[in-house]
Residue, then its C-alpha position, 0 to 999 in steps of 0.5 A: m129594811i134593805k133594798e136588794d140586798t145581795l147577802k144571799q148570793v153565794l160564789y163557788i170557785d173551782l181552782s181545779k177547773k179555773k170556773s166561777w159561778v153564783e147561787e143564790r142560797q135564800d133558804l140558808f140566809s133566812k134559816y141560819i142568818g149568816g156567818a158561821g149558821v151558813a157556813i156550817k151547812l155549807l161545810h156540811e154541802n161541799c166537804k166529805y166527811d172522811i177526806e183528808p183535810l189537805s186534799p183538794e177536796n177540802p172547801i174553804i167557806f167565808a161567810i158574813g152577816p146581815l149585820n156586817g156594813l150596817f152596824p158598828i163592829a159588826s166587822k168579822t168574816v167567818a172561815l169554816f174548812k176541814s182543820p188540818h190541826t185537829g182532823n174535824l171542825g176548822e173555825s176561825h174569825a178575822g176582822g179587818r176590811s174583809a167582812i165589808a169587802i165580801r159585802m160590797a162584792g155583792y155576796g154573802a159567802i164565797v165557797i173555794k174547791g179544787k186546787s191550782e196546777r200552779p200558785c195563784y191568787l184569786a182577784i174578786h172584783g165585784d162580780k169578776v173572778y180572775f185567776k192570776d199567776a202567783t208563781t213569783l209569790w210562792g217561796l218569799e220568805e217574809g210572808l207580809s210583803i206579798g199584800s204590798l205586791i198585789r196592792k200595787q198589781e191589782p186596781g181599784a184601791g179603797l174598800r178591798t181586802i187581802m188574804r194571804i199566806g207566807p211560808a209556813g202556809e205554803k209549807m203546809i204547816s198545820y197551824a199556819c195562818v192567813t194574814l189580812e190588812t197586815y194586822r188581822h188573822f184567820g189565826r187558828l186551826g190551820l186555814g193557811a195550809v189549807f190554802g198552802s195545799k191548794n196553791l192559793k197563795a192569796i185572794l183580793v175581794s173588792g166591790k162598789r155595792d152601796l146598802k140602802v135602807t127603807d126607813f133611812k131616818e129610823y136606821k140612823e136614829f138606833y145607829l147613833e144609839l148603838l154607837k153612842q153606847l159603844a163609845q161610852s162603854d168603859k169596856m170599849k175604852k179599855y180596848h181603845e186605850l191599852g188593848t187586851p194587854a190590859n188584862v197581863l197584870p190582873l191575870s198575873f195578879s190573879k195567878g190567872i196567866p199561863i207561865k213557862n208551860l205552867l210550871t209556875n204562877e210567878l215571874q219577875r219583871i212580868e210588868n215589863i211586858s204589861g199593856e202599860n209599858f208596851a204603850e209607853k215604850h212602843l205604841g206607834r199608832r191604833v188602828a180598827c176594823s172597818h165600821c168600828p170606833v173602838a180601834c183596838i188594834h195596837l201597832s208597836a213601832l219598831r226601829k231597825p237598822y237595814e242589814d247592808e246599811p247600819y246607820f239608816y233604820r227603818t220602822v216596822y209596825l207590829s200589832y200586839d195583844y194580850e194572847l200574843i204577849y202571853a204565847l211568846g213572852t209569859m209562856l217562854g218565860i221572856t219578859s223584855s217587851e222587845g223580845v216579845l216584839k221580835l218573837i212577834e215579828i218572825v211569826e208574822d214574816l213566816g205566817l204561823d198562829a202565835i199561840s200554837t207556836g208558843v205553846a209548843l216551844a213551851w213544851s219543846t222547852e220543858a221536854f229538853e229538859r227532862g230529856i225527852i228530846d235532845e241536841k241531835m233531834t233539835e239540829g244544835i239548838i237548845p231551848q231555854w226559858g227567855n232567850v229570844e234568840v233561840y227561839v227565833e231560830f226554832i220557830k225558823k226550823i219548824v218550817f223550813s228544816e226537813g229533819e223529822f223531829f221539826k217536821d213533826m212540830g209542824k203537825g202540832l203539839d199534840y202529834a208531837a208529844s203523842k210521838y216523842g212523850g211528854k203529853e202529860f204536860a202538853l197543854t193541848y185540848g182536843k189537838n188544839e193548843m192552850p189560850g193564854y188563861h189559867t182562871g179555872y174550870g170554866a177556861h180549860i173545860g170551855y177549850l176542851f168543849g168549845a165546838r172548835h176548840s179554839h180560843l174562848d168558845s165559852a168564855g170560860y176566863a168570865i165564868d172563873k171570874e164569877a166563881m172568885i166570889k160566887s160558888f158554883n156547883e157542877e151543873e152550874f158550871a156547864e150550864k153557864l158554858i153551854n148557854e154562853e157558847l149557844w149565844r155566841q152562835i147567834i154573835s158569830s152568824l150576824v157576824i159581830c166583834f165578841f168584844g161588843r157583845e156587851i152592848y150588843t143584848p138580845e134586846m138590840i140584836l132584834k132591833c138590828l135585824k128588823l131593820a135589816g129585814y128579819e122578822l124574829d124573837e128571842d125564842m126563835l134566835n135561841e133556837i137558831g142558835r142551837e141548831i147551829y152548835a149541833n150541826k158544828y158537833l154533828f160535822k165534827i162527829k162525821c169526821g171521827f171525833d169522839f167525847e170519849n177522846l177528850q182529855l184535860p191536860q195533867r198540869i193543870f191540876e199540879l199549878p193552882s189557877a186563879i180560883g185555887e187548885l182544879n179538883q180532877d173530880f169536880a172537873q170530871k163531873i162538869i165534863n160528864i155533865l157537858k156530854e150529856k147537855i150536848k148530845s141531847l141537842l144532836 
């Protein structure tokens, strides 16, 4: 058990009044563990359901869990807010040093309210909160430089995190992200836009507390056992060697990787953007989140000439992974690894979510080909499959142009397609753009019904992989999807990286929790997961979410998936079962 743990402390910050205070909320951490469980309760408490997401009243909530700082791969921070992208629940997870820094600063959660009169950044050094002027940082076109500038201004190197937004956040693009430690992100659902709406450029958190356990011998023995399992796991080795880009070729072979807005499942020379090719041509180094032995973050070393000194070069490190290669590669018909990296660089500089950006560009390309949008609307830019330079200019226009079409694109693909047409081939789910798996019913319905319609809530692609060798009926698909997401509420409350979920079995988690001071059993964990999930859907419903408005994109039924052609009637039956299952939990 931990001595004198401060996880129960919640730091409240009011940007409007330049005030901060701490409240002890043992009630929340005892009942909901931490992370997503605590954050959704704090969101209910601090967010009026009918507010505009970009209003000062929309809170930003960061929360960590009891395993952060104690056990390996428990490295994530959860952020919750009302999403400007979907209008309801915004939930995003990020690694890096954020969770450890927040815990070492002495907090289990941070709640940020209000709006600063002028651009500012927050410097949280342990129990001290400073409101710093960021006027000179606002408007810089290269968002990644902000971290280095703040790093030089603030004392105390070491265990700290710097979260910041780029121009997209300042412009309140609905899918703007927040960047941490240069290579990690709160990517999906527009947290960057919420930062921008508050005139909040960045947050620095640092701390120097220790976590002392009462039985160090028992803790050390179990820690080493857990570390050994993680280090020897074949899946963890895959993440270390090639990272998630290892999925590119297998998914291409199975027809599960989306290509050109799902117009085709064939892409010549796709091997050029495989994980193997990226590793051979571009891998500069691997880095890890705090307290992680895997080092799954793969950085490309890109040499670039200085504009005014063509004979001198600088090395730019860019993080690449499967989802970026999908969204800024296969989805746009790009098979040059250098081209993918060029698009990753501009997305990083501007502070955009890469998945939403790539899917929006793919829709725009097809919409242009169909005559739904024209050259006048795109200000002379003609989007073309595989044309990297054109896409770079298109991305810049989304952020900087004052033209009507590009401003609409900055509100998300669902908004643009609803206004201009082409909704039937707009790959959005609950208003959020599609992740990189066209594997079958599990993936697509998982995107649609995941509580945050974001990324891989239900690991549907894994269910589809099972379905390749074993047939599931509608009830079985629905049961697997909801059970996986219910369990993930526990994982995201502890907060563990989902990559480690096969090692962190219920038995392992209960042992970890016991050492952290929690006396729980598996039934209690499952009940907590159900309640957290229900709390998320209750928030969504109170914000105006309606199950009847959920629809799968028509396009997914027009191109065979990894498990073959998808049947609309079969999909609708799974959807109907899921609706009833979720409603029964509320």
